[in-house]
ZADO-1210 file (C-alpha; in nm, 4 decimals, padded with zeros to 6 digits):
<atoms>
<atom x="15.1269" y="00.6120" z="04.8042" code="UNK" pos="1"/>
<atom x="15.0777" y="00.4712" z="04.4536" code="UNK" pos="2"/>
<atom x="14.8403" y="00.1786" z="04.4183" code="UNK" pos="3"/>
<atom x="14.9620" y="-00.0828" z="04.1708" code="UNK" pos="4"/>
<atom x="14.7471" y="-00.3374" z="03.9863" code="UNK" pos="5"/>
<atom x="14.7528" y="-00.7063" z="04.0669" code="UNK" pos="6"/>
<atom x="14.9678" y="-00.9010" z="03.8153" code="UNK" pos="7"/>
<atom x="14.7609" y="-01.0699" z="03.5424" code="UNK" pos="8"/>
<atom x="14.4449" y="-00.8938" z="03.6667" code="UNK" pos="9"/>
<atom x="14.3394" y="-00.7894" z="03.3166" code="UNK" pos="10"/>
<atom x="14.3456" y="-01.1467" z="03.1845" code="UNK" pos="11"/>
<atom x="14.1672" y="-01.2758" z="03.4943" code="UNK" pos="12"/>
<atom x="13.8891" y="-01.0173" z="03.4684" code="UNK" pos="13"/>
<atom x="13.8471" y="-01.0765" z="03.0950" code="UNK" pos="14"/>
<atom x="13.8255" y="-01.4484" z="03.1661" code="UNK" pos="15"/>
<atom x="13.5500" y="-01.3978" z="03.4218" code="UNK" pos="16"/>
<atom x="13.3540" y="-01.1866" z="03.1734" code="UNK" pos="17"/>
<atom x="13.3837" y="-01.4581" z="02.9080" code="UNK" pos="18"/>
<atom x="13.2743" y="-01.7259" z="03.1527" code="UNK" pos="19"/>
<atom x="12.9743" y="-01.5213" z="03.2603" code="UNK" pos="20"/>
<atom x="12.8680" y="-01.4564" z="02.9000" code="UNK" pos="21"/>
<atom x="12.8837" y="-01.8299" z="02.8252" code="UNK" pos="22"/>
<atom x="12.7072" y="-01.9375" z="03.1457" code="UNK" pos="23"/>
<atom x="12.3389" y="-02.0162" z="03.1808" code="UNK" pos="24"/>
<atom x="12.1284" y="-01.7441" z="03.3453" code="UNK" pos="25"/>
<atom x="12.1128" y="-01.9408" z="03.6704" code="UNK" pos="26"/>
<atom x="12.4869" y="-02.0061" z="03.6740" code="UNK" pos="27"/>
<atom x="12.5623" y="-01.6435" z="03.5926" code="UNK" pos="28"/>
<atom x="12.3346" y="-01.5146" z="03.8686" code="UNK" pos="29"/>
<atom x="12.4887" y="-01.7522" z="04.1220" code="UNK" pos="30"/>
<atom x="12.8448" y="-01.6494" z="04.0334" code="UNK" pos="31"/>
<atom x="12.7645" y="-01.2780" z="04.0426" code="UNK" pos="32"/>
<atom x="12.5867" y="-01.3277" z="04.3740" code="UNK" pos="33"/>
<atom x="12.8986" y="-01.4884" z="04.5218" code="UNK" pos="34"/>
<atom x="13.1118" y="-01.1989" z="04.4010" code="UNK" pos="35"/>
<atom x="12.8705" y="-00.9393" z="04.5374" code="UNK" pos="36"/>
<atom x="12.8606" y="-01.0953" z="04.8829" code="UNK" pos="37"/>
<atom x="13.2386" y="-01.1216" z="04.8914" code="UNK" pos="38"/>
<atom x="13.2574" y="-00.7518" z="04.8034" code="UNK" pos="39"/>
<atom x="13.0013" y="-00.6711" z="05.0725" code="UNK" pos="40"/>
<atom x="13.2153" y="-00.8540" z="05.3288" code="UNK" pos="41"/>
<atom x="13.5207" y="-00.6513" z="05.2275" code="UNK" pos="42"/>
<atom x="13.3178" y="-00.3310" z="05.2560" code="UNK" pos="43"/>
<atom x="13.1960" y="-00.4314" z="05.6022" code="UNK" pos="44"/>
<atom x="13.5539" y="-00.4951" z="05.7166" code="UNK" pos="45"/>
<atom x="13.6625" y="-00.1559" z="05.5841" code="UNK" pos="46"/>
<atom x="13.3874" y="00.0409" z="05.7532" code="UNK" pos="47"/>
<atom x="13.4101" y="-00.1486" z="06.0810" code="UNK" pos="48"/>
<atom x="13.7867" y="-00.0970" z="06.0970" code="UNK" pos="49"/>
<atom x="13.7730" y="00.2711" z="05.9963" code="UNK" pos="50"/>
<atom x="13.4771" y="00.3593" z="06.2168" code="UNK" pos="51"/>
<atom x="13.3182" y="00.5558" z="05.9341" code="UNK" pos="52"/>
<atom x="13.1547" y="00.5025" z="05.5977" code="UNK" pos="53"/>
<atom x="12.8156" y="00.4743" z="05.4284" code="UNK" pos="54"/>
<atom x="12.7225" y="00.1082" z="05.4494" code="UNK" pos="55"/>
<atom x="12.3523" y="00.1529" z="05.3676" code="UNK" pos="56"/>
<atom x="12.4141" y="00.3127" z="05.0299" code="UNK" pos="57"/>
<atom x="12.7147" y="00.0900" z="04.9657" code="UNK" pos="58"/>
<atom x="12.5008" y="-00.2197" z="05.0032" code="UNK" pos="59"/>
<atom x="12.2104" y="-00.0921" z="04.7928" code="UNK" pos="60"/>
<atom x="12.4599" y="-00.0354" z="04.5088" code="UNK" pos="61"/>
<atom x="12.6727" y="-00.3487" z="04.5596" code="UNK" pos="62"/>
<atom x="12.4960" y="-00.5740" z="04.3115" code="UNK" pos="63"/>
<atom x="12.4871" y="-00.3043" z="04.0428" code="UNK" pos="64"/>
<atom x="12.8583" y="-00.2286" z="04.0710" code="UNK" pos="65"/>
<atom x="12.9478" y="-00.5982" z="04.0809" code="UNK" pos="66"/>
<atom x="12.7577" y="-00.6730" z="03.7597" code="UNK" pos="67"/>
<atom x="12.9147" y="-00.3724" z="03.5893" code="UNK" pos="68"/>
<atom x="13.2772" y="-00.4573" z="03.6698" code="UNK" pos="69"/>
<atom x="13.2677" y="-00.8338" z="03.6337" code="UNK" pos="70"/>
<atom x="13.0188" y="-00.8785" z="03.3510" code="UNK" pos="71"/>
<atom x="12.9726" y="-00.5558" z="03.1557" code="UNK" pos="72"/>
<atom x="13.2558" y="-00.3011" z="03.1525" code="UNK" pos="73"/>
<atom x="13.5420" y="-00.3420" z="02.9073" code="UNK" pos="74"/>
<atom x="13.8272" y="-00.2268" z="03.1312" code="UNK" pos="75"/>
<atom x="14.1870" y="-00.3302" z="03.1918" code="UNK" pos="76"/>
<atom x="14.3070" y="-00.3147" z="03.5540" code="UNK" pos="77"/>
<atom x="14.6690" y="-00.3177" z="03.4404" code="UNK" pos="78"/>
<atom x="14.5995" y="-00.0309" z="03.1960" code="UNK" pos="79"/>
<atom x="14.3547" y="00.1916" z="03.3867" code="UNK" pos="80"/>
<atom x="14.4071" y="00.4770" z="03.1369" code="UNK" pos="81"/>
<atom x="14.3501" y="00.2625" z="02.8259" code="UNK" pos="82"/>
<atom x="14.1865" y="00.5050" z="02.5819" code="UNK" pos="83"/>
<atom x="13.9076" y="00.2749" z="02.4602" code="UNK" pos="84"/>
<atom x="13.7955" y="00.1554" z="02.8021" code="UNK" pos="85"/>
<atom x="13.4329" y="00.1898" z="02.9043" code="UNK" pos="86"/>
<atom x="13.3789" y="00.4636" z="03.1604" code="UNK" pos="87"/>
<atom x="13.2016" y="00.4238" z="03.4944" code="UNK" pos="88"/>
<atom x="13.1287" y="00.7220" z="03.7174" code="UNK" pos="89"/>
<atom x="13.0099" y="00.6757" z="04.0754" code="UNK" pos="90"/>
<atom x="12.8137" y="00.9978" z="04.1060" code="UNK" pos="91"/>
<atom x="12.7016" y="00.9083" z="04.4601" code="UNK" pos="92"/>
<atom x="13.0613" y="00.9459" z="04.5718" code="UNK" pos="93"/>
<atom x="12.9906" y="00.8904" z="04.9417" code="UNK" pos="94"/>
<atom x="12.9519" y="00.5215" z="04.8489" code="UNK" pos="95"/>
<atom x="13.3263" y="00.5108" z="04.7797" code="UNK" pos="96"/>
<atom x="13.3662" y="00.2013" z="04.9984" code="UNK" pos="97"/>
<atom x="13.1769" y="-00.0255" z="04.7628" code="UNK" pos="98"/>
<atom x="13.3709" y="00.1120" z="04.4646" code="UNK" pos="99"/>
<atom x="13.7063" y="00.0536" z="04.6361" code="UNK" pos="100"/>
<atom x="13.6105" y="-00.2997" z="04.7365" code="UNK" pos="101"/>
<atom x="13.4973" y="-00.3785" z="04.3819" code="UNK" pos="102"/>
<atom x="13.8086" y="-00.2293" z="04.2211" code="UNK" pos="103"/>
<atom x="14.0275" y="-00.4336" z="04.4566" code="UNK" pos="104"/>
<atom x="13.8398" y="-00.7572" z="04.3844" code="UNK" pos="105"/>
<atom x="13.8715" y="-00.6813" z="04.0119" code="UNK" pos="106"/>
<atom x="14.2492" y="-00.6419" z="04.0489" code="UNK" pos="107"/>
<atom x="14.3032" y="-00.2665" z="04.0077" code="UNK" pos="108"/>
<atom x="14.5007" y="-00.2850" z="04.3333" code="UNK" pos="109"/>
<atom x="14.5584" y="-00.5533" z="04.5997" code="UNK" pos="110"/>
<atom x="14.2723" y="-00.6328" z="04.8350" code="UNK" pos="111"/>
<atom x="14.5143" y="-00.5899" z="05.1285" code="UNK" pos="112"/>
<atom x="14.5140" y="-00.2143" z="05.0594" code="UNK" pos="113"/>
<atom x="14.1489" y="-00.1974" z="05.1665" code="UNK" pos="114"/>
<atom x="14.2740" y="-00.2137" z="05.5255" code="UNK" pos="115"/>
<atom x="14.3987" y="00.1457" z="05.4852" code="UNK" pos="116"/>
<atom x="14.0519" y="00.2866" z="05.4134" code="UNK" pos="117"/>
<atom x="14.0201" y="00.6351" z="05.5695" code="UNK" pos="118"/>
<atom x="14.3619" y="00.6207" z="05.7369" code="UNK" pos="119"/>
<atom x="14.5807" y="00.9347" z="05.7276" code="UNK" pos="120"/>
<atom x="14.7556" y="00.9644" z="05.3873" code="UNK" pos="121"/>
<atom x="14.5675" y="00.6646" z="05.2465" code="UNK" pos="122"/>
<atom x="14.4593" y="00.6994" z="04.8820" code="UNK" pos="123"/>
<atom x="14.1290" y="00.5415" z="04.9866" code="UNK" pos="124"/>
<atom x="13.9550" y="00.8565" z="05.1055" code="UNK" pos="125"/>
<atom x="13.5916" y="00.9000" z="05.1995" code="UNK" pos="126"/>
<atom x="13.5212" y="01.0087" z="04.8409" code="UNK" pos="127"/>
<atom x="13.6972" y="00.8694" z="04.5319" code="UNK" pos="128"/>
<atom x="13.9918" y="01.0603" z="04.3864" code="UNK" pos="129"/>
<atom x="14.1047" y="00.9841" z="04.0309" code="UNK" pos="130"/>
<atom x="14.4584" y="01.1023" z="04.1021" code="UNK" pos="131"/>
<atom x="14.5004" y="00.8524" z="04.3847" code="UNK" pos="132"/>
<atom x="14.3022" y="00.5414" z="04.2945" code="UNK" pos="133"/>
<atom x="14.3401" y="00.3577" z="03.9610" code="UNK" pos="134"/>
<atom x="14.0046" y="00.2865" z="03.8019" code="UNK" pos="135"/>
<atom x="13.8377" y="00.6002" z="03.9386" code="UNK" pos="136"/>
<atom x="13.7342" y="00.8129" z="03.6401" code="UNK" pos="137"/>
<atom x="13.6530" y="01.1394" z="03.8166" code="UNK" pos="138"/>
<atom x="13.6405" y="01.2824" z="04.1677" code="UNK" pos="139"/>
<atom x="13.2902" y="01.2727" z="04.3122" code="UNK" pos="140"/>
<atom x="13.1417" y="01.3824" z="04.6399" code="UNK" pos="141"/>
<atom x="12.9386" y="01.6981" z="04.5773" code="UNK" pos="142"/>
<atom x="12.6089" y="01.5411" z="04.4723" code="UNK" pos="143"/>
<atom x="12.4822" y="01.6226" z="04.1264" code="UNK" pos="144"/>
<atom x="12.8293" y="01.6577" z="03.9717" code="UNK" pos="145"/>
<atom x="12.9062" y="01.3036" z="03.8567" code="UNK" pos="146"/>
<atom x="12.6296" y="01.2699" z="03.6014" code="UNK" pos="147"/>
<atom x="12.7196" y="01.5951" z="03.4190" code="UNK" pos="148"/>
<atom x="13.0828" y="01.4776" z="03.4000" code="UNK" pos="149"/>
<atom x="12.9668" y="01.1430" z="03.2593" code="UNK" pos="150"/>
<atom x="12.7663" y="01.3273" z="02.9929" code="UNK" pos="151"/>
<atom x="13.0858" y="01.5081" z="02.8962" code="UNK" pos="152"/>
<atom x="13.2666" y="01.1738" z="02.8708" code="UNK" pos="153"/>
<atom x="12.9933" y="01.0389" z="02.6439" code="UNK" pos="154"/>
<atom x="13.0113" y="01.3510" z="02.4251" code="UNK" pos="155"/>
<atom x="13.3888" y="01.3048" z="02.3971" code="UNK" pos="156"/>
<atom x="13.3449" y="00.9423" z="02.2896" code="UNK" pos="157"/>
<atom x="13.0961" y="01.0473" z="02.0220" code="UNK" pos="158"/>
<atom x="13.3306" y="01.3181" z="01.8913" code="UNK" pos="159"/>
<atom x="13.6126" y="01.0627" z="01.8825" code="UNK" pos="160"/>
<atom x="13.3976" y="00.8217" z="01.6824" code="UNK" pos="161"/>
<atom x="13.4595" y="00.5689" z="01.9597" code="UNK" pos="162"/>
<atom x="13.2356" y="00.2772" z="02.0508" code="UNK" pos="163"/>
<atom x="13.3238" y="00.3030" z="02.4202" code="UNK" pos="164"/>
<atom x="13.0304" y="00.3240" z="02.6571" code="UNK" pos="165"/>
<atom x="12.9688" y="00.5461" z="02.9586" code="UNK" pos="166"/>
<atom x="12.7791" y="00.4341" z="03.2679" code="UNK" pos="167"/>
<atom x="12.6984" y="00.6491" z="03.5695" code="UNK" pos="168"/>
<atom x="12.5389" y="00.5500" z="03.9011" code="UNK" pos="169"/>
<atom x="12.3410" y="00.8163" z="04.0840" code="UNK" pos="170"/>
<atom x="12.1611" y="00.8114" z="04.4149" code="UNK" pos="171"/>
<atom x="11.7907" y="00.8881" z="04.4069" code="UNK" pos="172"/>
<atom x="11.8162" y="01.1656" z="04.6670" code="UNK" pos="173"/>
<atom x="12.0938" y="01.3082" z="04.4511" code="UNK" pos="174"/>
<atom x="11.8400" y="01.3696" z="04.1752" code="UNK" pos="175"/>
<atom x="11.7027" y="01.6576" z="04.3810" code="UNK" pos="176"/>
<atom x="12.0054" y="01.8517" z="04.2498" code="UNK" pos="177"/>
<atom x="11.9109" y="02.0515" z="03.9413" code="UNK" pos="178"/>
<atom x="12.2440" y="01.9966" z="03.7671" code="UNK" pos="179"/>
<atom x="12.1326" y="01.6420" z="03.6915" code="UNK" pos="180"/>
<atom x="11.8378" y="01.7612" z="03.4874" code="UNK" pos="181"/>
<atom x="12.0507" y="02.0102" z="03.2954" code="UNK" pos="182"/>
<atom x="12.2806" y="01.7197" z="03.2117" code="UNK" pos="183"/>
<atom x="11.9827" y="01.5054" z="03.1110" code="UNK" pos="184"/>
<atom x="11.8659" y="01.7729" z="02.8670" code="UNK" pos="185"/>
<atom x="12.2120" y="01.7882" z="02.7144" code="UNK" pos="186"/>
<atom x="12.2415" y="01.4090" z="02.6859" code="UNK" pos="187"/>
<atom x="11.9091" y="01.3893" z="02.5051" code="UNK" pos="188"/>
<atom x="11.9926" y="01.6803" z="02.2750" code="UNK" pos="189"/>
<atom x="12.3276" y="01.5199" z="02.1858" code="UNK" pos="190"/>
<atom x="12.1636" y="01.1808" z="02.1236" code="UNK" pos="191"/>
<atom x="12.4092" y="00.9979" z="02.3468" code="UNK" pos="192"/>
<atom x="12.2930" y="00.6455" z="02.2804" code="UNK" pos="193"/>
<atom x="12.5987" y="00.4906" z="02.4471" code="UNK" pos="194"/>
<atom x="12.5299" y="00.6623" z="02.7794" code="UNK" pos="195"/>
<atom x="12.3452" y="00.4793" z="03.0564" code="UNK" pos="196"/>
<atom x="12.2467" y="00.6416" z="03.3844" code="UNK" pos="197"/>
<atom x="12.1564" y="00.3974" z="03.6612" code="UNK" pos="198"/>
<atom x="11.9492" y="00.5297" z="03.9504" code="UNK" pos="199"/>
<atom x="12.0024" y="00.3545" z="04.2842" code="UNK" pos="200"/>
<atom x="11.6370" y="00.3863" z="04.3866" code="UNK" pos="201"/>
<atom x="11.6610" y="00.2832" z="04.7542" code="UNK" pos="202"/>
<atom x="11.4147" y="00.5609" z="04.8510" code="UNK" pos="203"/>
<atom x="11.6255" y="00.6948" z="05.1376" code="UNK" pos="204"/>
<atom x="11.8692" y="00.9800" z="05.1733" code="UNK" pos="205"/>
<atom x="12.0484" y="01.1229" z="05.4746" code="UNK" pos="206"/>
<atom x="11.7917" y="01.1658" z="05.7491" code="UNK" pos="207"/>
<atom x="11.4668" y="01.0748" z="05.5748" code="UNK" pos="208"/>
<atom x="11.2900" y="00.9066" z="05.2861" code="UNK" pos="209"/>
<atom x="11.3299" y="01.0763" z="04.9501" code="UNK" pos="210"/>
<atom x="10.9562" y="01.1223" z="04.9077" code="UNK" pos="211"/>
<atom x="10.9328" y="01.2979" z="05.2452" code="UNK" pos="212"/>
<atom x="11.2172" y="01.5320" z="05.1553" code="UNK" pos="213"/>
<atom x="11.1450" y="01.6269" z="04.7950" code="UNK" pos="214"/>
<atom x="10.9330" y="01.3794" z="04.6037" code="UNK" pos="215"/>
<atom x="11.0726" y="01.2240" z="04.2866" code="UNK" pos="216"/>
<atom x="10.7809" y="01.0132" z="04.1670" code="UNK" pos="217"/>
<atom x="10.6815" y="00.9473" z="03.8963" code="UNK" pos="218"/>
<atom x="11.0543" y="00.9090" z="03.8333" code="UNK" pos="219"/>
<atom x="11.0223" y="00.7015" z="03.5168" code="UNK" pos="220"/>
<atom x="10.7954" y="00.9607" z="03.3573" code="UNK" pos="221"/>
<atom x="11.0378" y="01.2392" z="03.4475" code="UNK" pos="222"/>
<atom x="11.3274" y="01.0674" z="03.2701" code="UNK" pos="223"/>
<atom x="11.1096" y="00.9795" z="02.9707" code="UNK" pos="224"/>
<atom x="11.0036" y="01.3431" z="02.9390" code="UNK" pos="225"/>
<atom x="11.3720" y="01.4338" z="02.9065" code="UNK" pos="226"/>
<atom x="11.4060" y="01.2022" z="02.6074" code="UNK" pos="227"/>
<atom x="11.5548" y="00.8941" z="02.7732" code="UNK" pos="228"/>
<atom x="11.4816" y="00.5310" z="02.7023" code="UNK" pos="229"/>
<atom x="11.3662" y="00.4316" z="03.0512" code="UNK" pos="230"/>
<atom x="11.3599" y="00.0852" z="03.2050" code="UNK" pos="231"/>
<atom x="11.3013" y="-00.0372" z="03.5588" code="UNK" pos="232"/>
<atom x="11.4845" y="-00.3349" z="03.7052" code="UNK" pos="233"/>
<atom x="11.5276" y="-00.5139" z="04.0370" code="UNK" pos="234"/>
<atom x="11.8614" y="-00.3724" z="04.1481" code="UNK" pos="235"/>
<atom x="11.9464" y="-00.6937" z="04.3354" code="UNK" pos="236"/>
<atom x="11.8566" y="-00.9391" z="04.0572" code="UNK" pos="237"/>
<atom x="12.1930" y="-01.0108" z="03.8989" code="UNK" pos="238"/>
<atom x="12.0582" y="-01.1700" z="03.5828" code="UNK" pos="239"/>
<atom x="11.8046" y="-00.8907" z="03.5278" code="UNK" pos="240"/>
<atom x="12.0802" y="-00.6329" z="03.5723" code="UNK" pos="241"/>
<atom x="12.3067" y="-00.8240" z="03.3337" code="UNK" pos="242"/>
<atom x="12.0415" y="-00.8416" z="03.0632" code="UNK" pos="243"/>
<atom x="11.9481" y="-00.4749" z="03.0992" code="UNK" pos="244"/>
<atom x="12.3091" y="-00.3540" z="03.0925" code="UNK" pos="245"/>
<atom x="12.4247" y="-00.5697" z="02.7988" code="UNK" pos="246"/>
<atom x="12.1265" y="-00.5261" z="02.5671" code="UNK" pos="247"/>
<atom x="12.2336" y="-00.4152" z="02.2201" code="UNK" pos="248"/>
<atom x="12.0676" y="-00.0903" z="02.1084" code="UNK" pos="249"/>
<atom x="12.2318" y="-00.0085" z="01.7759" code="UNK" pos="250"/>
<atom x="11.9181" y="00.1448" z="01.6237" code="UNK" pos="251"/>
<atom x="11.8319" y="00.3649" z="01.9234" code="UNK" pos="252"/>
<atom x="12.0390" y="00.6765" z="01.9879" code="UNK" pos="253"/>
<atom x="11.8471" y="00.7878" z="02.2947" code="UNK" pos="254"/>
<atom x="12.0432" y="00.7860" z="02.6202" code="UNK" pos="255"/>
<atom x="11.9177" y="00.5234" z="02.8624" code="UNK" pos="256"/>
<atom x="11.7998" y="00.5482" z="03.2202" code="UNK" pos="257"/>
<atom x="11.7854" y="00.2293" z="03.4238" code="UNK" pos="258"/>
<atom x="11.5878" y="00.2768" z="03.7443" code="UNK" pos="259"/>
<atom x="11.7178" y="00.0083" z="03.9793" code="UNK" pos="260"/>
<atom x="11.4765" y="-00.0630" z="04.2622" code="UNK" pos="261"/>
<atom x="11.7001" y="-00.1371" z="04.5588" code="UNK" pos="262"/>
<atom x="11.6952" y="-00.1764" z="04.9366" code="UNK" pos="263"/>
<atom x="11.9174" y="00.0391" z="05.1527" code="UNK" pos="264"/>
<atom x="12.1585" y="-00.1936" z="05.3352" code="UNK" pos="265"/>
<atom x="12.0641" y="-00.4965" z="05.1223" code="UNK" pos="266"/>
<atom x="12.2214" y="-00.8170" z="05.2496" code="UNK" pos="267"/>
<atom x="12.2089" y="-00.7641" z="05.6262" code="UNK" pos="268"/>
<atom x="11.8644" y="-00.7881" z="05.7851" code="UNK" pos="269"/>
<atom x="11.9082" y="-00.5347" z="06.0650" code="UNK" pos="270"/>
<atom x="12.0535" y="-00.2757" z="05.8248" code="UNK" pos="271"/>
<atom x="11.8010" y="-00.3171" z="05.5452" code="UNK" pos="272"/>
<atom x="11.5539" y="-00.0338" z="05.4814" code="UNK" pos="273"/>
<atom x="11.6678" y="00.1687" z="05.7833" code="UNK" pos="274"/>
<atom x="11.7425" y="00.5363" z="05.7265" code="UNK" pos="275"/>
<atom x="11.9893" y="00.5600" z="06.0174" code="UNK" pos="276"/>
<atom x="12.2268" y="00.3263" z="05.8328" code="UNK" pos="277"/>
<atom x="12.2995" y="00.5932" z="05.5741" code="UNK" pos="278"/>
<atom x="12.6178" y="00.6581" z="05.7707" code="UNK" pos="279"/>
<atom x="12.5844" y="00.4574" z="06.0921" code="UNK" pos="280"/>
<atom x="12.8808" y="00.2306" z="06.1723" code="UNK" pos="281"/>
<atom x="12.8188" y="-00.1204" z="06.3090" code="UNK" pos="282"/>
<atom x="12.9492" y="-00.2124" z="06.6525" code="UNK" pos="283"/>
<atom x="13.1789" y="-00.5114" z="06.6958" code="UNK" pos="284"/>
<atom x="12.8780" y="-00.7289" z="06.7835" code="UNK" pos="285"/>
<atom x="12.6798" y="-00.6029" z="06.4840" code="UNK" pos="286"/>
<atom x="12.9780" y="-00.6576" z="06.2560" code="UNK" pos="287"/>
<atom x="13.0031" y="-01.0197" z="06.3691" code="UNK" pos="288"/>
<atom x="12.6291" y="-01.0707" z="06.3135" code="UNK" pos="289"/>
<atom x="12.6484" y="-00.9111" z="05.9687" code="UNK" pos="290"/>
<atom x="12.9413" y="-01.1351" z="05.8718" code="UNK" pos="291"/>
<atom x="12.7420" y="-01.4375" z="05.9791" code="UNK" pos="292"/>
<atom x="12.4508" y="-01.3371" z="05.7572" code="UNK" pos="293"/>
<atom x="12.6706" y="-01.2597" z="05.4574" code="UNK" pos="294"/>
<atom x="12.8690" y="-01.5827" z="05.4935" code="UNK" pos="295"/>
<atom x="12.5559" y="-01.7971" z="05.5250" code="UNK" pos="296"/>
<atom x="12.4259" y="-01.6942" z="05.1813" code="UNK" pos="297"/>
</atoms>
């Protein structure tokens, strides 16, 4: 199955970005919040229907991915291979559901296709596949691989003399993989100032808290010691995310690390901050309750 873009999606997405840039901070935050909750509802439908998924990590990342696609990334849904597009890599590939929902809402393919999530022969697998889903830059799933690939993309852009930017979203538990720190050394050495790594710092991984498993703190100091320009941000504050991700840094060629403090399962009270929702699937009753919460916002 080949997924086709929605007609006029590129113009629509560019229009939303222009509107958001021109809006007041309060208006921008409200609009991005509406988009994020709509994307969360689509993700909930997908996981409930499929009976599998990673809703906790999807929801902690939802606001970050929404801000990226609707307010930051220069991409063209109708030309997913456009050479000068910004790159986004979802290194925490098990959160594929939130990426698919966002790509569909952005027009890379029709939202109706989300109903096929995890079905036999569906392009919408449990981990994103660049050969099957337009807008996916690289296959991810094995943790610790996405960030090194993103570093390679940023190196390629620098060699090309291109102004395109590279963004990568990692899980915090994923940072226990050593390949990330090898990539961080390389990014610093290469002075990849147009590379931004965003850490989804929800403090949980499969089965336990990150600090119980293999402690990461002080995480900001670790990234700084690798030569990164490090900032912390509320990963659910849409305006704070927007400002952090659009800040001009022409005089600084250090790669950036944005540590986004998030809540696992953000948006649904009985899912929030609960380790079992890393890959737990809501029952029909829980799905209805979650929809009610998301719709009431």
